[in-house]
Each structure stands twice: as C-alpha cells, then as structure tokens.
N, C-alpha and C positions, 0 to 999 in steps of 0.2 A: 270440433277439432275433429279432423280425421283419425280413423281410427289405425294405430300403429302396431297394436299386438292382438292376436287373436289367443285366447286362452280355450283349449278343447278339454272337454272331460267325456271320456266314454264310460256307460254304466249299463249294469243290469241287475236289477232287483237290489238296488241301494237305498230302498226307501228309508231305511234308519239312520243313513249316513248322509244323503244328498244335500240335505238342507243346511248341515253344518258346514259342508264342503264348500257350497256356493256362497253361503255368508262370509266365510273366510276370503272368496275371491272379491266379492262385492266390497269389503272393508279393507281394500288394500291403501297403503299411504303411498301411493304412485304419482309423483309430482304433475306427469303430463296428463294424468286422469284419462289416458287415451288407449282405451281396450275395449275388446267386445268377449262375450262368452259364448262359446258354442257346444251344446251337449248332444251328445248322440246316445240313444238309448238302445240296448240290444232287446227291443221287444218284451220289456220287463212284464212280470205277472203280478206284480205288487204296484204300489203307488207311486214308484219313482217319478214317471212323468209328470204326474199332477203335483207332486210336492215341489219338483224343479220349476214347473211352471208357477205356482203361487208363490215361491221364492223371488223368481226374478221379476215378475210382472209388474211389480211396484218400485224397480230401481230404474234409475236413470242411466244404466249401463246398456248399451245394445246388446241383444241376445237373439239366440235360435235355440230351437228345442226339435231334434229331429228323432225319428224312430227307423232303426234299420229294416224293420219289417215294411217300410213304405218303398224301399228300394231294391228288396227281394234277395238280400243276401246279409249274412252276418258274420261276425269275428271281429277282433281287435284291431286288425291290420285295415279292413275294410272301414272300419269306425273312423279310425283316424285319418283316412283319406277323405272320408265325407267331411272332417273339420277342414281338411288344406281345400277341398272344393267348394265349400259353402262360407268361408271366410271372406270377411271385407274385402274390396278390390284394393281398398288403401292399405291393407295390412302389411306390413314388412315383416313381420317375425310371427310365429306360431309356438305358444308354449303349451305344455301338457301337464296335467296332474291327474290323478284317479279320484273316484268318486267315493273313495272310502278315505280320503287325506284331509288334513287341515293345514292350510298353508299360511306362514308367517305374512304379517301386515306389510312388510318390505318384500315379499317374494317375487313380485314381479319387478319391482325396482331393482333388485340385487341381480336379478338374470338378465334384465334389460342393460344395466350400465356393464355387465361383464361381458357383453357380446356387441355392442354397439359399434365400438370403433375398433374392431378387430379386422385383419386383414381377410383376404379372399380365400385363405386356407382353412379358415375357422367356419364350421358349419353349424356347430351349436354349442351349448353350455348345460351345465347339470349338476344337480347337488345331491346330498345323500337322502335316504328316510330315516327319520326318527320314530322312537315309539309314541305312539299317540297316548294320551292320559285316559285311563280306564279302571273302573271297579273290579273289572273281571280278572282275577288274579292268574287265570290259565292264559288268558288273552295276552296279558302282560308278559308271562314268561315265553309263550310262544314267539311273541313279537321281539322280544328281548333277545332270544336265541338267533332269529333271523338277521339281528343287527350286529350280533356280536363280533368284536373285532377279530378274535381267535378263530370263531367257526367260517366267517367270510373271507378270512386271509386278509383283512384289511381292505377289502373291496371298497372303493369311495362311493359306490352305488348303495352301500348298507351302512358304512362307518365313514364319519369324519376323517379325512386325511388331508393334510396340508400339501397336496401335489398341484402342480400347475394345469396339467392335463390330464384327461382321464381317456382310457381306452374305449370307453362306451358311456352313453349316458341313460339312465333309467327314465322312462317316459311318465313315472310317476311326479317327476321334478327334472323338467328339461325345457331348454327352448332353441328353435331352430331358426336360421335365416329363412324365410318362406320361398325365396327364389330357389334356394338349393333344395328344399323339402319337397316342391313342387316337382324339379326336375327328377329326382329319384323314386319318390311316393313308396309305400308300403307294398309288400307283396302280398296282395290279398289271397294267395294260393296257400300261404302258411298259416291262416286263420289267427293264430297266436304268434310268439315269438317274433313281435312287432318291431321293439327296439333293438333287440339283438342284430338281427338281420339287416336291417336298414342300416344301423351304424357300422355293420362290418363293410357294407358296400361301399359307405362313404368313406370311411378310413381307407379302405383298398384303392380308391380314386384320389387320395391324396389331400383329404380333408381331416382336420383335427377336431378335438372338443375340449372345452374349458372346464376344469374342476371347479365349481364354486361352492365350497363347503358353508358360506354364511347364507346361501339360498336354503331354508329351512321347510322342510314338511313333515307333519307327523302323520304317520300312516297306520290306520287299524288294521287288526288281523283277526283271524278267526279264533274262537276257542275251544272249537272241537279238534279232537285230536284225529278222528276220523277224517275229517274234512281237510286238515293239515295233512294228511297220508295222501289223499286224493289230489290235492293241489301239488304236492311234489311229484306225485306219479304223473300229471298232466305236464309240468314242467320239463320233465325227463323226457316224455314223447316230443313236445314241441321243439327242445333245443336239437332232437335228433334231426326233425324236419329240416332244420338249417343246416346240420351237418350234411344232409344228402344233398341239398342244394350247393353248398360251399364245403368241400372235402376239408379245406386248410382253416376251418372257423372251430375246430375241435379245442375245447378248452380241458384243462387239467380235471374239471369235474366229470367228465364224461367216461375216461379211462379208468379214473380211480374208483369211481362207483360201480363200474362193470367189474373191476378187478375184486372189489368187495363181495359182490354176491358171489362169483366164482370161488373165492376163498371160503366163503361160509359154505358153498356146496361141498367143495373137495376136501375142508379141512380134516375130517374123521378118516377118508380113505388115505389121506397123506400121512396121518399120523402114524400109521403102520409101517411108512418108509422112513419119516423124518423123526420119528418120536416127538418128545416134547418142543422141540425146536419150531415145530409146525404152529405152535400157541404165540410165538413172540410176536407175529403181527398183530395178534387179538390183544394182547397186554399193552403194546404200545397204543393201540386204538382207545383202550380202556383209559389210558392216560390222558391221551386228548379228550376224551368226555369229561374226565375229571377237571380239566384246564377250563374248558367252556363252562361246566357248571359251577366255577368258582366265580368265573365273570359274571355268570347270568345271576347268581346268588348275590354278590355283592351289588348288582345293579337293582335288583327287584327286593330284596330283603323280604322274601316270603319263603315259606316251607315248600311253596309250589315250584320252587327252582328244581326239585329233585326230579320233576318230570323230564329235565334235560337228559336224565339217563334211558329215557324211553323216546324223546323226540327226535334226538341227533342220530341215534341208530336208525330208527323209523324214517327220517328224512333222507338219509343217503339209500337205505334199502328200496324206498319207493322212486326216489328218483332214479336209480339203478335199473329196477323193473322195468321203469316207462322207457329209459334209453333202449334195454334190450328188447323189450317187445315191438318197439317201433323200428329197431334195426333189422327185425327179422321179416318185416314187410317190404316189398320191393317198391311201392309207391309211398309218397308221403302220406301221413296219416292225419 
C-alpha cells in the first residue's frame, strides 16, 4: 500500500527517549497501516542514531534515518524541511512529534481523520502535550507547570480545550497537508521558532488549523532547574527572532515578560515616589503564583510542587531576559 502519511521526528542527544518514542509510533492502531517514519538527527554526540536504527530495522514500517551533519547545516527548521524533502512521493500528509514524546496508539488515526475531509482552507491539525509518566518528581512538577491551565492561559497547545480551531499547532503533536507544507516550508534562518513562524505565515495566507484534543501525546521534560531556565531563555531569544521578522506576531508573553523585568529593576526607585502602591503588582503576581501552585499541587500530589514558587518567576524572568537580550541585537540571533 502506498505511503499516505510521513511521521517526522527531529532529535539531538535523545538516546534515553528515542526508543520509547519510536516504539509508540510503530505500534499505531492505524487502520490503513500506511505511514512511514523519517528521523532527522542533529549530529548527536550520544547513541541516538544507533538506538533509532536498531529500533526501526526490524519493523515492516518504511523508515529513513538522516543526520543533519551530512547536509552541512543544523536547526529545528532545517531538520523539519529535511523531513519534507525526504518524505515518500506518495505521502499526502506530514505529521510531527518530538523525540522525547510518547504518542497514543490512535495518534496517527485521530489526526488523519481530523484533517482528511477538510476543505482547502485547512492547513493542519494538532493537539496538546500531556505530562509523560515519570518517577522523577522534579520533572513531574516542571512538566505539570508548563501544561498548567492557569499558567498557559488555557493555550490548546499545552492544555486540553474543546475548541474547533487553534491559532497555532505545536509540532510535537501536529499534522499538515504535504502540498501546503511543501509550498511554505520552514524558515531555516530562524534555526528554532519553527512551528510558531510557519503557522503565522499560513494563517496570514488564509489557512486555519483544527484543534484535536483527542490526539494525545505525552511529553517528557527536563528535571534540571538550570536547564529549565536555559530553555526558557532560548525560547525568549527565538520568539524574538520571529518578532523581528514579523512585527505583528507579538503575543502577550513578550510585553508582559519585558514589563516584569523592568518592574523588578525599577521597583525600589519607584518606591520613593509611589510608596507602598508600588508593591501592588508584586502582590497580584504572588497571588497568581499561588493559584498555579494549587493547580500543580492538586495534579502532582507531591511536596515538590512547592518548586512552583521558584519555577514560575524563573520561567518569566529567563524568558524575558532572552527577549530583551535578542531585542538589543540588530540581527536575528
């Protein structure tokens, strides 16, 4: 049977996760059984490629394993374009998940049925990220914080929402029509910020995305607070790259995090002018943290949920510093 769907996975140093990810994709209850797997490795220094090759070689599913180093370039956007270029000529759809994710047995089937009979205005469909099972309590709390309904503002990319359309679809849980994706492609100059920028251009051109909360993907997360902070800083840097390219792509996260950094810097000087009123935003922010803590605590049921009082300010400050650092550079970083 001809290949109808290409499943793309981009990875770098995911030796501890890639086997479980690929096995979950190989064990799909997809009635057509018509899909292929394309793994693009970012020149990993661990055994990611070897594990991927060993996991896939005994399967009857068509597959390819590519290394970005063989093509002389790196980055999420470049890797996803490699998936497009190297997909089977008979493939009509391209689905993406990450190398640290576990997909539901009906993941491909759910996304396929959500998009197959849609009109020409639909470019893709996607669902949320759920918290992967883990024995590491710190990873559990960090992951639960990132998928918090309150902290994410109910973003369907992070939390389950029963809406028909999504403003954007995150590429750890997404499917696109190949003909549209091949036309628009990912901007390789951006390195990261792959799905945000692509989806913005698609939406600007009149396309829409279907929200599919039934398409379940369980995402692993770091258990390191330092790595968490570095990741948030990088996200701030990379979202600013898209802002430099598209001025009207600015989301509320950018000005709010900048305002938080400036507030923390100017809070004490302003105290001599405004008195105790200057602490009102800080009090409101603390109440916000408490509400997120209650949600995280109820979901995780662990004393480690107290990390929320450190993690949430660290998330916003690191993200804001990444935004500010990149804004002072004239060129995209």
